[in-house]
C-alpha positions in Angstrom: -35.3 61.3 112.4 -33.3 58.2 113.4 -30.5 58.8 115.9 -27.1 59.0 114.4 -24.9 56.2 115.8 -21.5 55.0 114.8 -21.6 51.6 113.1 -18.9 49.5 111.6 -18.1 49.7 107.9 -19.8 47.1 105.8 -17.5 47.6 102.8 -15.3 44.5 103.5 -18.2 42.4 102.2 -18.6 41.8 98.5 -21.6 43.7 97.2 -25.0 42.3 96.1 -27.4 44.3 94.0 -31.0 44.8 94.9 -32.1 42.8 91.8 -29.8 39.9 92.8 -31.1 40.0 96.4 -34.7 40.0 95.4 -34.0 37.2 93.0 -32.1 35.0 95.4 -33.8 35.8 98.8 -37.0 37.8 98.5 -38.4 35.8 101.4 -41.8 37.5 101.7 -42.8 34.3 103.5 -40.1 33.4 106.1 -39.1 32.5 109.6 -37.8 35.6 111.5 -35.4 35.6 114.4 -34.6 38.9 116.1 -31.6 39.6 118.3 -31.1 42.7 120.4 -27.4 43.5 121.0 -25.5 46.3 122.6 -24.0 48.4 119.7 -20.5 47.6 120.9 -21.1 43.9 120.3 -21.8 44.3 116.6 -18.1 44.5 115.4 -17.4 41.0 116.8 -20.4 39.6 114.9 -19.4 41.2 111.6 -15.8 40.1 112.0 -17.0 36.4 112.2 -19.5 36.5 109.4 -19.3 33.6 106.9 -16.8 34.3 104.2 -19.4 34.4 101.4 -21.7 36.9 103.0 -22.5 39.9 100.7 -23.9 43.3 101.5 -26.7 45.1 99.6 -25.3 48.0 97.7 -27.2 50.6 95.6 -25.4 53.4 93.9 -22.3 52.9 96.1 -24.5 53.1 99.3 -24.9 50.4 101.8 -26.7 52.0 104.7 -30.3 53.1 104.1 -32.9 55.2 106.0 -36.3 53.7 106.7 -39.6 55.1 108.1 -42.6 52.9 109.0 -45.9 54.5 109.9 -48.0 51.8 111.7 -51.7 51.8 111.5 -54.1 50.3 114.0 -57.7 50.4 115.2 -59.1 52.6 117.9 -58.9 49.6 120.2 -55.4 48.7 119.1 -56.3 45.3 117.8 -52.9 44.7 116.2 -51.0 45.7 119.3 -53.1 43.5 121.6 -52.8 40.5 119.3 -49.1 40.8 119.6 -49.2 41.5 123.4 -51.3 38.4 124.0 -49.6 36.2 121.3 -52.8 35.5 119.5 -52.5 33.2 116.5 -54.2 35.6 114.1 -51.6 38.4 114.5 -51.1 41.2 111.9 -49.5 44.5 111.3 -50.4 47.2 108.9 -47.9 50.0 107.9 -46.7 52.4 105.3 -43.1 51.7 104.7 -40.9 54.5 103.2 -37.4 53.9 101.8 -36.1 57.4 102.6 -33.2 57.3 100.2 -35.3 56.5 97.2 -38.6 57.9 98.2 -40.4 54.6 97.4 -43.6 54.0 99.5 -45.6 50.8 100.1 -48.6 49.7 102.1 -47.5 46.5 103.8 -49.6 43.9 105.6 -47.8 41.3 107.7 -49.7 38.2 108.9 -48.7 34.8 110.4 -48.4 31.6 108.3 -49.3 28.1 109.3 -45.9 27.3 110.9 -45.3 30.6 112.6 -43.9 32.1 109.4 -44.1 35.8 108.7 -46.0 36.5 105.5 -45.5 40.1 104.1 -47.5 41.4 101.2 -47.5 44.9 99.8 -48.6 47.3 97.1 -47.2 50.8 96.1 -48.5 53.7 98.0 -48.9 57.3 96.9 -50.3 59.1 100.0 -48.7 61.2 102.7 -48.9 58.7 105.6 -52.0 60.3 107.2 -54.3 57.6 105.7 -54.0 54.3 103.9 -56.0 55.6 101.0 -58.8 53.8 99.1 -56.5 51.3 97.5 -54.6 50.7 100.7 -57.7 50.1 102.7 -59.1 47.7 100.2 -55.8 45.8 99.9 -55.5 45.6 103.7 -59.1 44.2 104.0 -58.4 41.7 101.3 -55.1 40.5 102.7 -56.4 40.2 106.2 -59.5 38.2 105.0 -57.1 35.9 103.1 -55.3 35.2 106.3 -58.5 34.3 108.2 -58.8 37.7 109.9 -62.2 39.4 109.5 -61.7 43.0 108.4 -65.2 44.0 109.3 -65.3 47.0 111.6 -61.5 47.5 111.5 -60.9 51.2 110.8 -57.2 51.9 110.6 -55.5 55.1 111.6 -51.8 56.1 112.0 -50.7 55.2 115.6 -46.9 55.5 115.6 -43.9 56.0 113.3 -40.4 54.4 113.5 -37.2 55.6 112.0 -33.9 53.8 111.7 -30.9 53.0 109.5 -30.5 49.5 107.9 -27.8 47.4 106.4 -28.9 44.2 104.6 -26.7 41.1 104.2 -27.2 38.1 101.9 -26.1 34.6 103.1 -25.7 32.5 99.9 -25.1 29.2 101.7 -28.7 29.2 103.1 -30.3 31.7 100.7 -31.2 33.9 103.7 -31.0 37.5 104.6 -29.8 39.4 107.6 -30.9 43.0 108.5 -29.0 45.2 111.0 -30.9 48.2 112.3 -29.4 51.1 114.2 -30.4 54.5 115.5 -34.0 53.3 116.1 -36.5 56.1 117.0 -40.2 55.8 117.9 -42.6 58.8 117.6 -46.3 59.2 118.4 -48.6 61.5 116.4 -48.4 64.0 119.2 -44.6 64.2 118.8 -43.7 62.1 121.9 -40.4 60.4 121.0 -38.1 57.8 122.5 -34.9 56.3 121.2 -32.7 53.1 121.4 -29.3 54.8 120.8 -27.0 52.2 122.2 -28.5 49.0 120.8 -28.8 47.3 117.4 -31.5 44.9 116.2 -30.2 42.0 114.1 -32.9 40.0 112.3 -32.3 36.8 110.4 -34.9 35.9 107.7 -34.8 32.4 106.3 -37.2 30.0 104.5 -37.0 27.3 107.1 -33.8 26.3 108.9 -31.5 28.5 110.9 -28.9 30.2 108.9 -25.1 30.3 109.5 -25.6 33.7 111.0 -28.0 32.4 113.6 -25.5 29.8 114.6 -22.8 32.5 114.8 -24.9 34.6 117.0 -25.7 31.6 119.3 -22.0 30.8 119.5 -21.4 34.4 120.7 -24.0 34.0 123.4 -26.8 35.9 121.7 -30.3 34.4 121.7 -33.4 35.4 119.9 -35.6 37.8 121.9 -39.2 39.0 121.8 -39.1 42.5 120.2 -41.6 44.1 117.8 -40.7 47.5 116.5 -44.3 48.5 116.6 -45.5 46.8 119.8 -42.4 47.4 121.9 -42.1 51.0 120.9 -45.8 51.7 121.6 -45.5 50.0 125.0 -42.5 52.3 125.8 -44.4 55.4 124.7 -47.7 54.5 126.3 -47.0 52.9 129.7 -50.7 52.2 130.3 -50.6 49.4 127.7 -49.7 45.8 128.6 -46.0 45.3 128.2 -45.1 42.0 130.0 -43.7 40.4 126.8 -41.3 43.2 126.2 -40.4 44.2 129.8 -36.8 42.8 129.5 -36.2 44.8 126.4 -37.7 47.9 127.9 -35.6 47.5 131.1 -32.3 46.6 129.6 -32.1 48.4 126.3 -34.5 51.3 126.1 -33.5 54.8 127.1 -34.9 55.6 130.5 -35.7 52.0 131.5 
């Protein structure tokens, strides 16, 4: 369902296999920096990438479709934790790799130094429910992060669809993801798109990567954007959106 947008070819980069990428830069605990760029600014970034950057390639393919179904409580505890920048933030989703059909329940929490901690297990459902194993895993993971799971009943709240390219930066053992054609959809079918923008996210263990420094040199700065919270605020205007107002105003369709 992601919007088709024209993106530069990534074939000028040497390939890296999924096994190599996971072995060198799995980074399930990491520091994330997100950058929101106009789509026409992406070629200049790619042209200046460090010489040793490699692109994830699986069966001759380098661009992959993703779907994430986000789960939250009736009171939208996860959304409000992000909106008010609470220390004990979390996200719960079912991530589907559309090209391979692989599905995972993923739980993201915050580490001691603002790091993102992502944990996941395989998922065999249809996205309408976390399932028994998914619910138990979510409760266990939240409790381990100091978040009481008592009374938290998770239901699907919103889905995102997009296309992703992943780059590996050997010099810093870091990863870069580039997302295009982002679409948000509520369970009732309400939909909005971000057709003319790309999200670049750098994922590193600690220090900024060479790609962060490249983006800074080109005048791009990290911004506050959450695929879940920003999209939900766009589709449900009654929700608090102050943190994401610049994103909604400058980059979202209709804002």
